[in-house]
Backbone atoms as SQL, in Angstrom:
CREATE TABLE atoms (id INTEGER PRIMARY KEY, chain TEXT, resi INTEGER, resn TEXT, atom TEXT, x REAL, y REAL, z REAL);
INSERT INTO atoms VALUES
  (1, 'A', 1, 'UNK', 'N', -103.967, 24.589, -97.121),
  (2, 'A', 1, 'UNK', 'CA', -104.811, 25.696, -97.517),
  (3, 'A', 1, 'UNK', 'C', -104.575, 26.915, -96.625),
  (4, 'A', 2, 'UNK', 'N', -103.310, 27.144, -96.305),
  (5, 'A', 2, 'UNK', 'CA', -102.969, 28.264, -95.427),
  (6, 'A', 2, 'UNK', 'C', -102.750, 29.508, -96.270),
  (7, 'A', 3, 'UNK', 'N', -103.808, 30.300, -96.474),
  (8, 'A', 3, 'UNK', 'CA', -103.693, 31.470, -97.341),
  (9, 'A', 3, 'UNK', 'C', -103.136, 32.690, -96.592),
  (10, 'A', 4, 'UNK', 'N', -102.771, 32.551, -95.320),
  (11, 'A', 4, 'UNK', 'CA', -102.182, 33.660, -94.559),
  (12, 'A', 4, 'UNK', 'C', -100.659, 33.688, -94.687),
  (13, 'A', 5, 'UNK', 'N', -100.084, 32.605, -95.180),
  (14, 'A', 5, 'UNK', 'CA', -98.634, 32.468, -95.199),
  (15, 'A', 5, 'UNK', 'C', -97.931, 33.630, -95.901),
  (16, 'A', 6, 'UNK', 'N', -98.454, 34.118, -97.005),
  (17, 'A', 6, 'UNK', 'CA', -97.803, 35.176, -97.782),
  (18, 'A', 6, 'UNK', 'C', -97.994, 36.571, -97.188),
  (19, 'A', 7, 'UNK', 'N', -98.897, 36.715, -96.217),
  (20, 'A', 7, 'UNK', 'CA', -99.165, 38.040, -95.653),
  (21, 'A', 7, 'UNK', 'C', -98.093, 38.441, -94.653),
  (22, 'A', 8, 'UNK', 'N', -97.815, 39.746, -94.637),
  (23, 'A', 8, 'UNK', 'CA', -96.850, 40.250, -93.654),
  (24, 'A', 8, 'UNK', 'C', -97.508, 40.280, -92.283),
  (25, 'A', 9, 'UNK', 'N', -96.703, 40.003, -91.307),
  (26, 'A', 9, 'UNK', 'CA', -97.213, 40.019, -89.936),
  (27, 'A', 9, 'UNK', 'C', -97.489, 41.471, -89.538),
  (28, 'A', 10, 'UNK', 'N', -98.619, 41.689, -88.924),
  (29, 'A', 10, 'UNK', 'CA', -98.980, 43.030, -88.474),
  (30, 'A', 10, 'UNK', 'C', -98.054, 43.461, -87.349),
  (31, 'A', 11, 'UNK', 'N', -97.564, 44.710, -87.439),
  (32, 'A', 11, 'UNK', 'CA', -96.657, 45.209, -86.399),
  (33, 'A', 11, 'UNK', 'C', -97.333, 46.334, -85.628),
  (34, 'A', 12, 'UNK', 'N', -97.350, 46.237, -84.324),
  (35, 'A', 12, 'UNK', 'CA', -97.979, 47.304, -83.521),
  (36, 'A', 12, 'UNK', 'C', -97.171, 48.597, -83.568),
  (37, 'A', 13, 'UNK', 'N', -97.803, 49.696, -83.173),
  (38, 'A', 13, 'UNK', 'CA', -97.170, 51.020, -83.203),
  (39, 'A', 13, 'UNK', 'C', -95.818, 51.052, -82.507),
  (40, 'A', 14, 'UNK', 'N', -95.725, 50.395, -81.374),
  (41, 'A', 14, 'UNK', 'CA', -94.517, 50.488, -80.561),
  (42, 'A', 14, 'UNK', 'C', -93.279, 49.991, -81.301),
  (43, 'A', 15, 'UNK', 'N', -93.464, 49.148, -82.294),
  (44, 'A', 15, 'UNK', 'CA', -92.297, 48.633, -82.999),
  (45, 'A', 15, 'UNK', 'C', -91.862, 49.563, -84.129),
  (46, 'A', 16, 'UNK', 'N', -92.610, 50.638, -84.335),
  (47, 'A', 16, 'UNK', 'CA', -92.235, 51.626, -85.353),
  (48, 'A', 16, 'UNK', 'C', -91.977, 52.959, -84.667),
  (49, 'A', 17, 'UNK', 'N', -90.739, 53.188, -84.258),
  (50, 'A', 17, 'UNK', 'CA', -90.429, 54.353, -83.419),
  (51, 'A', 17, 'UNK', 'C', -90.905, 55.693, -83.974),
  (52, 'A', 18, 'UNK', 'N', -90.698, 55.945, -85.274),
  (53, 'A', 18, 'UNK', 'CA', -91.072, 57.275, -85.800),
  (54, 'A', 18, 'UNK', 'C', -92.583, 57.496, -85.726),
  (55, 'A', 19, 'UNK', 'N', -93.350, 56.451, -85.985),
  (56, 'A', 19, 'UNK', 'CA', -94.808, 56.583, -85.892),
  (57, 'A', 19, 'UNK', 'C', -95.240, 56.687, -84.440),
  (58, 'A', 20, 'UNK', 'N', -94.551, 55.921, -83.595),
  (59, 'A', 20, 'UNK', 'CA', -94.883, 55.895, -82.182),
  (60, 'A', 20, 'UNK', 'C', -94.652, 57.274, -81.557),
  (61, 'A', 21, 'UNK', 'N', -93.527, 57.894, -81.924),
  (62, 'A', 21, 'UNK', 'CA', -93.205, 59.221, -81.406),
  (63, 'A', 21, 'UNK', 'C', -94.289, 60.203, -81.793),
  (64, 'A', 22, 'UNK', 'N', -94.704, 60.155, -83.035),
  (65, 'A', 22, 'UNK', 'CA', -95.773, 61.031, -83.509),
  (66, 'A', 22, 'UNK', 'C', -97.061, 60.794, -82.744),
  (67, 'A', 23, 'UNK', 'N', -97.365, 59.535, -82.514),
  (68, 'A', 23, 'UNK', 'CA', -98.573, 59.160, -81.782),
  (69, 'A', 23, 'UNK', 'C', -98.490, 59.667, -80.343),
  (70, 'A', 24, 'UNK', 'N', -97.309, 59.513, -79.745),
  (71, 'A', 24, 'UNK', 'CA', -97.086, 59.963, -78.371),
  (72, 'A', 24, 'UNK', 'C', -97.313, 61.473, -78.266),
  (73, 'A', 25, 'UNK', 'N', -96.847, 62.213, -79.283),
  (74, 'A', 25, 'UNK', 'CA', -97.037, 63.666, -79.291),
  (75, 'A', 25, 'UNK', 'C', -98.518, 64.014, -79.344),
  (76, 'A', 26, 'UNK', 'N', -99.275, 63.298, -80.156),
  (77, 'A', 26, 'UNK', 'CA', -100.717, 63.532, -80.263),
  (78, 'A', 26, 'UNK', 'C', -101.384, 63.266, -78.916),
  (79, 'A', 27, 'UNK', 'N', -100.997, 62.166, -78.274),
  (80, 'A', 27, 'UNK', 'CA', -101.562, 61.814, -76.969),
  (81, 'A', 27, 'UNK', 'C', -101.225, 62.897, -75.947),
  (82, 'A', 28, 'UNK', 'N', -99.966, 63.347, -75.943),
  (83, 'A', 28, 'UNK', 'CA', -99.548, 64.393, -75.006),
  (84, 'A', 28, 'UNK', 'C', -100.319, 65.681, -75.239),
  (85, 'A', 29, 'UNK', 'N', -100.529, 66.027, -76.509),
  (86, 'A', 29, 'UNK', 'CA', -101.274, 67.250, -76.843),
  (87, 'A', 29, 'UNK', 'C', -102.699, 67.164, -76.308),
  (88, 'A', 30, 'UNK', 'N', -103.293, 65.973, -76.392),
  (89, 'A', 30, 'UNK', 'CA', -104.657, 65.792, -75.904),
  (90, 'A', 30, 'UNK', 'C', -104.711, 65.913, -74.386),
  (91, 'A', 31, 'UNK', 'N', -103.614, 65.560, -73.719),
  (92, 'A', 31, 'UNK', 'CA', -103.567, 65.620, -72.257),
  (93, 'A', 31, 'UNK', 'C', -103.315, 67.043, -71.761),
  (94, 'A', 32, 'UNK', 'N', -102.931, 67.939, -72.672),
  (95, 'A', 32, 'UNK', 'CA', -102.627, 69.312, -72.280),
  (96, 'A', 32, 'UNK', 'C', -103.866, 70.039, -71.789),
  (97, 'A', 33, 'UNK', 'N', -103.653, 70.850, -70.779),
  (98, 'A', 33, 'UNK', 'CA', -104.740, 71.683, -70.271),
  (99, 'A', 33, 'UNK', 'C', -104.289, 73.137, -70.353),
  (100, 'A', 34, 'UNK', 'N', -105.213, 74.053, -70.594),
  (101, 'A', 34, 'UNK', 'CA', -104.808, 75.456, -70.616),
  (102, 'A', 34, 'UNK', 'C', -104.422, 75.915, -69.211),
  (103, 'A', 35, 'UNK', 'N', -103.503, 76.864, -69.128),
  (104, 'A', 35, 'UNK', 'CA', -103.087, 77.354, -67.810),
  (105, 'A', 35, 'UNK', 'C', -104.235, 78.100, -67.149),
  (106, 'A', 36, 'UNK', 'N', -104.590, 77.692, -65.932),
  (107, 'A', 36, 'UNK', 'CA', -105.682, 78.383, -65.249),
  (108, 'A', 36, 'UNK', 'C', -105.289, 79.822, -64.925),
  (109, 'A', 37, 'UNK', 'N', -106.226, 80.735, -65.066),
  (110, 'A', 37, 'UNK', 'CA', -105.973, 82.131, -64.718),
  (111, 'A', 37, 'UNK', 'C', -106.374, 82.343, -63.270),
  (112, 'A', 38, 'UNK', 'N', -105.460, 82.938, -62.496),
  (113, 'A', 38, 'UNK', 'CA', -105.726, 83.158, -61.088),
  (114, 'A', 38, 'UNK', 'C', -106.229, 84.579, -60.849),
  (115, 'A', 39, 'UNK', 'N', -107.043, 84.744, -59.836),
  (116, 'A', 39, 'UNK', 'CA', -107.505, 86.082, -59.457),
  (117, 'A', 39, 'UNK', 'C', -106.388, 86.763, -58.667),
  (118, 'A', 40, 'UNK', 'N', -106.495, 88.076, -58.505),
  (119, 'A', 40, 'UNK', 'CA', -105.522, 88.833, -57.707),
  (120, 'A', 40, 'UNK', 'C', -105.422, 88.228, -56.307),
  (121, 'A', 41, 'UNK', 'N', -106.585, 87.901, -55.766),
  (122, 'A', 41, 'UNK', 'CA', -106.656, 87.354, -54.406),
  (123, 'A', 41, 'UNK', 'C', -105.889, 86.031, -54.305),
  (124, 'A', 42, 'UNK', 'N', -106.091, 85.159, -55.298),
  (125, 'A', 42, 'UNK', 'CA', -105.385, 83.866, -55.309),
  (126, 'A', 42, 'UNK', 'C', -103.876, 84.074, -55.409),
  (127, 'A', 43, 'UNK', 'N', -103.469, 85.036, -56.249),
  (128, 'A', 43, 'UNK', 'CA', -102.040, 85.303, -56.420),
  (129, 'A', 43, 'UNK', 'C', -101.433, 85.844, -55.127),
  (130, 'A', 44, 'UNK', 'N', -102.181, 86.726, -54.447),
  (131, 'A', 44, 'UNK', 'CA', -101.710, 87.260, -53.161),
  (132, 'A', 44, 'UNK', 'C', -101.573, 86.140, -52.144),
  (133, 'A', 45, 'UNK', 'N', -102.564, 85.264, -52.119),
  (134, 'A', 45, 'UNK', 'CA', -102.554, 84.141, -51.169),
  (135, 'A', 45, 'UNK', 'C', -101.335, 83.249, -51.407),
  (136, 'A', 46, 'UNK', 'N', -101.041, 82.977, -52.674),
  (137, 'A', 46, 'UNK', 'CA', -99.876, 82.168, -53.046),
  (138, 'A', 46, 'UNK', 'C', -98.604, 82.852, -52.551),
  (139, 'A', 47, 'UNK', 'N', -98.529, 84.164, -52.770),
  (140, 'A', 47, 'UNK', 'CA', -97.371, 84.944, -52.352),
  (141, 'A', 47, 'UNK', 'C', -97.170, 84.884, -50.837),
  (142, 'A', 48, 'UNK', 'N', -98.260, 85.079, -50.080),
  (143, 'A', 48, 'UNK', 'CA', -98.186, 85.019, -48.620),
  (144, 'A', 48, 'UNK', 'C', -97.699, 83.643, -48.167),
  (145, 'A', 49, 'UNK', 'N', -98.274, 82.613, -48.754),
  (146, 'A', 49, 'UNK', 'CA', -97.913, 81.240, -48.371),
  (147, 'A', 49, 'UNK', 'C', -96.439, 80.965, -48.674),
  (148, 'A', 50, 'UNK', 'N', -95.976, 81.419, -49.845),
  (149, 'A', 50, 'UNK', 'CA', -94.562, 81.228, -50.215),
  (150, 'A', 50, 'UNK', 'C', -93.647, 81.907, -49.206),
  (151, 'A', 51, 'UNK', 'N', -93.978, 83.145, -48.869),
  (152, 'A', 51, 'UNK', 'CA', -93.122, 83.912, -47.960),
  (153, 'A', 51, 'UNK', 'C', -93.150, 83.300, -46.560),
  (154, 'A', 52, 'UNK', 'N', -94.326, 82.865, -46.127),
  (155, 'A', 52, 'UNK', 'CA', -94.421, 82.196, -44.817),
  (156, 'A', 52, 'UNK', 'C', -93.597, 80.907, -44.828),
  (157, 'A', 53, 'UNK', 'N', -93.703, 80.140, -45.920),
  (158, 'A', 53, 'UNK', 'CA', -92.948, 78.883, -46.049),
  (159, 'A', 53, 'UNK', 'C', -91.445, 79.156, -46.037),
  (160, 'A', 54, 'UNK', 'N', -91.054, 80.262, -46.651),
  (161, 'A', 54, 'UNK', 'CA', -89.642, 80.650, -46.710),
  (162, 'A', 54, 'UNK', 'C', -89.126, 80.949, -45.299),
  (163, 'A', 55, 'UNK', 'N', -89.898, 81.731, -44.532),
  (164, 'A', 55, 'UNK', 'CA', -89.452, 82.154, -43.203),
  (165, 'A', 55, 'UNK', 'C', -89.580, 81.075, -42.132),
  (166, 'A', 56, 'UNK', 'N', -90.541, 80.176, -42.282),
  (167, 'A', 56, 'UNK', 'CA', -90.746, 79.138, -41.264),
  (168, 'A', 56, 'UNK', 'C', -90.072, 77.827, -41.658),
  (169, 'A', 57, 'UNK', 'N', -89.585, 77.769, -42.901),
  (170, 'A', 57, 'UNK', 'CA', -88.981, 76.557, -43.457),
  (171, 'A', 57, 'UNK', 'C', -89.932, 75.363, -43.376),
  (172, 'A', 58, 'UNK', 'N', -91.225, 75.630, -43.573),
  (173, 'A', 58, 'UNK', 'CA', -92.224, 74.557, -43.605),
  (174, 'A', 58, 'UNK', 'C', -92.297, 73.992, -45.013),
  (175, 'A', 59, 'UNK', 'N', -92.598, 72.709, -45.089),
  (176, 'A', 59, 'UNK', 'CA', -92.728, 72.039, -46.381),
  (177, 'A', 59, 'UNK', 'C', -94.062, 72.417, -47.035),
  (178, 'A', 60, 'UNK', 'N', -94.024, 72.558, -48.358),
  (179, 'A', 60, 'UNK', 'CA', -95.245, 72.907, -49.091),
  (180, 'A', 60, 'UNK', 'C', -95.504, 71.955, -50.251),
  (181, 'A', 61, 'UNK', 'N', -96.788, 71.905, -50.643),
  (182, 'A', 61, 'UNK', 'CA', -97.184, 71.288, -51.913),
  (183, 'A', 61, 'UNK', 'C', -97.266, 72.427, -52.907),
  (184, 'A', 62, 'UNK', 'N', -96.571, 72.294, -54.010),
  (185, 'A', 62, 'UNK', 'CA', -96.640, 73.296, -55.073),
  (186, 'A', 62, 'UNK', 'C', -97.361, 72.682, -56.251),
  (187, 'A', 63, 'UNK', 'N', -98.327, 73.397, -56.794),
  (188, 'A', 63, 'UNK', 'CA', -98.937, 72.953, -58.039),
  (189, 'A', 63, 'UNK', 'C', -98.602, 74.026, -59.057),
  (190, 'A', 64, 'UNK', 'N', -97.964, 73.608, -60.140),
  (191, 'A', 64, 'UNK', 'CA', -97.566, 74.587, -61.150),
  (192, 'A', 64, 'UNK', 'C', -97.881, 74.060, -62.543),
  (193, 'A', 65, 'UNK', 'N', -97.806, 74.976, -63.489),
  (194, 'A', 65, 'UNK', 'CA', -98.165, 74.683, -64.867),
  (195, 'A', 65, 'UNK', 'C', -96.898, 74.676, -65.703),
  (196, 'A', 66, 'UNK', 'N', -96.646, 73.578, -66.390),
  (197, 'A', 66, 'UNK', 'CA', -95.464, 73.499, -67.254),
  (198, 'A', 66, 'UNK', 'C', -95.762, 72.612, -68.455),
  (199, 'A', 67, 'UNK', 'N', -95.458, 73.118, -69.633),
  (200, 'A', 67, 'UNK', 'CA', -95.652, 72.368, -70.880),
  (201, 'A', 67, 'UNK', 'C', -97.041, 71.758, -70.997),
  (202, 'A', 68, 'UNK', 'N', -98.053, 72.531, -70.661),
  (203, 'A', 68, 'UNK', 'CA', -99.423, 72.065, -70.824),
  (204, 'A', 68, 'UNK', 'C', -99.885, 71.078, -69.776),
  (205, 'A', 69, 'UNK', 'N', -99.107, 70.912, -68.719),
  (206, 'A', 69, 'UNK', 'CA', -99.476, 69.952, -67.676),
  (207, 'A', 69, 'UNK', 'C', -99.540, 70.639, -66.315),
  (208, 'A', 70, 'UNK', 'N', -100.413, 70.107, -65.457),
  (209, 'A', 70, 'UNK', 'CA', -100.441, 70.535, -64.056),
  (210, 'A', 70, 'UNK', 'C', -99.540, 69.576, -63.296),
  (211, 'A', 71, 'UNK', 'N', -98.555, 70.107, -62.595),
  (212, 'A', 71, 'UNK', 'CA', -97.608, 69.252, -61.881),
  (213, 'A', 71, 'UNK', 'C', -97.635, 69.623, -60.403),
  (214, 'A', 72, 'UNK', 'N', -97.641, 68.610, -59.530),
  (215, 'A', 72, 'UNK', 'CA', -97.596, 68.872, -58.092),
  (216, 'A', 72, 'UNK', 'C', -96.313, 68.283, -57.531),
  (217, 'A', 73, 'UNK', 'N', -95.640, 69.076, -56.724),
  (218, 'A', 73, 'UNK', 'CA', -94.362, 68.708, -56.144),
  (219, 'A', 73, 'UNK', 'C', -94.382, 69.030, -54.655),
  (220, 'A', 74, 'UNK', 'N', -93.525, 68.391, -53.895),
  (221, 'A', 74, 'UNK', 'CA', -93.410, 68.673, -52.466),
  (222, 'A', 74, 'UNK', 'C', -91.988, 69.115, -52.175),
  (223, 'A', 75, 'UNK', 'N', -91.845, 70.147, -51.356),
  (224, 'A', 75, 'UNK', 'CA', -90.500, 70.585, -51.024),
  (225, 'A', 75, 'UNK', 'C', -90.479, 71.846, -50.192),
  (226, 'A', 76, 'UNK', 'N', -89.352, 72.544, -50.251),
  (227, 'A', 76, 'UNK', 'CA', -89.126, 73.728, -49.430),
  (228, 'A', 76, 'UNK', 'C', -88.798, 74.938, -50.296),
  (229, 'A', 77, 'UNK', 'N', -89.281, 76.092, -49.870),
  (230, 'A', 77, 'UNK', 'CA', -88.999, 77.339, -50.577),
  (231, 'A', 77, 'UNK', 'C', -87.685, 77.897, -50.043),
  (232, 'A', 78, 'UNK', 'N', -86.783, 78.262, -50.956),
  (233, 'A', 78, 'UNK', 'CA', -85.486, 78.785, -50.521),
  (234, 'A', 78, 'UNK', 'C', -85.355, 80.290, -50.779),
  (235, 'A', 79, 'UNK', 'N', -86.091, 80.788, -51.768),
  (236, 'A', 79, 'UNK', 'CA', -85.933, 82.182, -52.163),
  (237, 'A', 79, 'UNK', 'C', -87.202, 82.637, -52.879),
  (238, 'A', 80, 'UNK', 'N', -87.633, 83.873, -52.615),
  (239, 'A', 80, 'UNK', 'CA', -88.799, 84.428, -53.301),
  (240, 'A', 80, 'UNK', 'C', -88.480, 85.849, -53.747),
  (241, 'A', 81, 'UNK', 'N', -88.709, 86.137, -55.018),
  (242, 'A', 81, 'UNK', 'CA', -88.564, 87.482, -55.559),
  (243, 'A', 81, 'UNK', 'C', -89.852, 87.819, -56.304),
  (244, 'A', 82, 'UNK', 'N', -90.793, 88.426, -55.588),
  (245, 'A', 82, 'UNK', 'CA', -92.109, 88.717, -56.159),
  (246, 'A', 82, 'UNK', 'C', -92.018, 89.628, -57.377),
  (247, 'A', 83, 'UNK', 'N', -91.175, 90.648, -57.292),
  (248, 'A', 83, 'UNK', 'CA', -91.068, 91.601, -58.404),
  (249, 'A', 83, 'UNK', 'C', -90.420, 90.965, -59.626),
  (250, 'A', 84, 'UNK', 'N', -89.465, 90.069, -59.384),
  (251, 'A', 84, 'UNK', 'CA', -88.759, 89.423, -60.493),
  (252, 'A', 84, 'UNK', 'C', -89.458, 88.177, -61.008),
  (253, 'A', 85, 'UNK', 'N', -90.676, 87.887, -60.485),
  (254, 'A', 85, 'UNK', 'CA', -91.442, 86.713, -60.909),
  (255, 'A', 85, 'UNK', 'C', -90.602, 85.442, -60.805),
  (256, 'A', 86, 'UNK', 'N', -89.967, 85.275, -59.638),
  (257, 'A', 86, 'UNK', 'CA', -89.032, 84.166, -59.490),
  (258, 'A', 86, 'UNK', 'C', -89.068, 83.614, -58.071),
  (259, 'A', 87, 'UNK', 'N', -88.935, 82.299, -57.957),
  (260, 'A', 87, 'UNK', 'CA', -88.691, 81.708, -56.641),
  (261, 'A', 87, 'UNK', 'C', -87.850, 80.456, -56.824),
  (262, 'A', 88, 'UNK', 'N', -87.193, 80.062, -55.752),
  (263, 'A', 88, 'UNK', 'CA', -86.369, 78.855, -55.800),
  (264, 'A', 88, 'UNK', 'C', -86.954, 77.853, -54.818),
  (265, 'A', 89, 'UNK', 'N', -87.098, 76.644, -55.310),
  (266, 'A', 89, 'UNK', 'CA', -87.787, 75.577, -54.605),
  (267, 'A', 89, 'UNK', 'C', -86.863, 74.367, -54.581),
  (268, 'A', 90, 'UNK', 'N', -86.703, 73.751, -53.411),
  (269, 'A', 90, 'UNK', 'CA', -85.886, 72.542, -53.316),
  (270, 'A', 90, 'UNK', 'C', -86.824, 71.359, -53.184),
  (271, 'A', 91, 'UNK', 'N', -86.841, 70.505, -54.204),
  (272, 'A', 91, 'UNK', 'CA', -87.804, 69.401, -54.154),
  (273, 'A', 91, 'UNK', 'C', -87.355, 68.337, -53.161),
  (274, 'A', 92, 'UNK', 'N', -88.345, 67.709, -52.547),
  (275, 'A', 92, 'UNK', 'CA', -88.115, 66.768, -51.459),
  (276, 'A', 92, 'UNK', 'C', -87.413, 65.502, -51.937),
  (277, 'A', 93, 'UNK', 'N', -87.783, 65.026, -53.115),
  (278, 'A', 93, 'UNK', 'CA', -87.289, 63.730, -53.581),
  (279, 'A', 93, 'UNK', 'C', -85.819, 63.780, -53.995),
  (280, 'A', 94, 'UNK', 'N', -85.476, 64.693, -54.897),
  (281, 'A', 94, 'UNK', 'CA', -84.107, 64.721, -55.432),
  (282, 'A', 94, 'UNK', 'C', -83.235, 65.785, -54.771),
  (283, 'A', 95, 'UNK', 'N', -83.865, 66.608, -53.901),
  (284, 'A', 95, 'UNK', 'CA', -83.172, 67.702, -53.232),
  (285, 'A', 95, 'UNK', 'C', -82.457, 68.604, -54.242),
  (286, 'A', 96, 'UNK', 'N', -83.114, 68.817, -55.370),
  (287, 'A', 96, 'UNK', 'CA', -82.559, 69.689, -56.402),
  (288, 'A', 96, 'UNK', 'C', -83.160, 71.078, -56.280),
  (289, 'A', 97, 'UNK', 'N', -82.354, 72.080, -56.606),
  (290, 'A', 97, 'UNK', 'CA', -82.862, 73.447, -56.627),
  (291, 'A', 97, 'UNK', 'C', -83.582, 73.672, -57.943),
  (292, 'A', 98, 'UNK', 'N', -84.799, 74.151, -57.873),
  (293, 'A', 98, 'UNK', 'CA', -85.566, 74.470, -59.076),
  (294, 'A', 98, 'UNK', 'C', -85.865, 75.953, -59.087),
  (295, 'A', 99, 'UNK', 'N', -85.366, 76.643, -60.106),
  (296, 'A', 99, 'UNK', 'CA', -85.712, 78.052, -60.290),
  (297, 'A', 99, 'UNK', 'C', -87.016, 78.072, -61.052),
  (298, 'A', 100, 'UNK', 'N', -88.017, 78.734, -60.510),
  (299, 'A', 100, 'UNK', 'CA', -89.310, 78.746, -61.178),
  (300, 'A', 100, 'UNK', 'C', -89.896, 80.141, -61.210),
  (301, 'A', 101, 'UNK', 'N', -90.837, 80.314, -62.147),
  (302, 'A', 101, 'UNK', 'CA', -91.537, 81.590, -62.253),
  (303, 'A', 101, 'UNK', 'C', -92.769, 81.553, -61.356),
  (304, 'A', 102, 'UNK', 'N', -92.998, 82.636, -60.641),
  (305, 'A', 102, 'UNK', 'CA', -94.195, 82.728, -59.811),
  (306, 'A', 102, 'UNK', 'C', -95.444, 82.616, -60.675),
  (307, 'A', 103, 'UNK', 'N', -95.352, 83.119, -61.897),
  (308, 'A', 103, 'UNK', 'CA', -96.515, 83.111, -62.797),
  (309, 'A', 103, 'UNK', 'C', -96.911, 81.706, -63.248),
  (310, 'A', 104, 'UNK', 'N', -96.043, 80.718, -63.019),
  (311, 'A', 104, 'UNK', 'CA', -96.384, 79.329, -63.376),
  (312, 'A', 104, 'UNK', 'C', -97.152, 78.629, -62.257),
  (313, 'A', 105, 'UNK', 'N', -97.152, 79.240, -61.065),
  (314, 'A', 105, 'UNK', 'CA', -97.825, 78.614, -59.930),
  (315, 'A', 105, 'UNK', 'C', -99.330, 78.654, -60.050),
  (316, 'A', 106, 'UNK', 'N', -99.949, 77.561, -59.662),
  (317, 'A', 106, 'UNK', 'CA', -101.411, 77.481, -59.638),
  (318, 'A', 106, 'UNK', 'C', -101.884, 77.458, -58.193),
  (319, 'A', 107, 'UNK', 'N', -101.095, 76.769, -57.335),
  (320, 'A', 107, 'UNK', 'CA', -101.506, 76.628, -55.944),
  (321, 'A', 107, 'UNK', 'C', -100.303, 76.290, -55.067),
  (322, 'A', 108, 'UNK', 'N', -100.319, 76.801, -53.842),
  (323, 'A', 108, 'UNK', 'CA', -99.302, 76.467, -52.847),
  (324, 'A', 108, 'UNK', 'C', -100.032, 76.247, -51.546),
  (325, 'A', 109, 'UNK', 'N', -99.745, 75.125, -50.901),
  (326, 'A', 109, 'UNK', 'CA', -100.329, 74.906, -49.567),
  (327, 'A', 109, 'UNK', 'C', -99.363, 74.116, -48.716),
  (328, 'A', 110, 'UNK', 'N', -99.524, 74.258, -47.393),
  (329, 'A', 110, 'UNK', 'CA', -98.630, 73.537, -46.479),
  (330, 'A', 110, 'UNK', 'C', -99.001, 72.061, -46.438),
  (331, 'A', 111, 'UNK', 'N', -97.975, 71.219, -46.287),
  (332, 'A', 111, 'UNK', 'CA', -98.204, 69.776, -46.261),
  (333, 'A', 111, 'UNK', 'C', -98.806, 69.360, -44.926);
């Protein structure tokens, strides 16, 4: 009296890549946060800290906004161009050069 025999086995999302990808996108969208707006004072403070880090070669924590996410990284500042909205950051883990926009920064502090 096994009336389940003819039924198809239920398959979870992960076994259906196209649906899973769509689901993952929805989850990522929900995790997105709007970019925080900084005051003039906060932006100046970030600029001062970047320039000090550049000249003293001190390690910093950078918090920046990318693709709807807040990301924190540790590393060293190699170059700052305030007018060009650009700085170069060498991350501690992979020692890769990252060209970034100053306008993406949320916070910079010394480690």
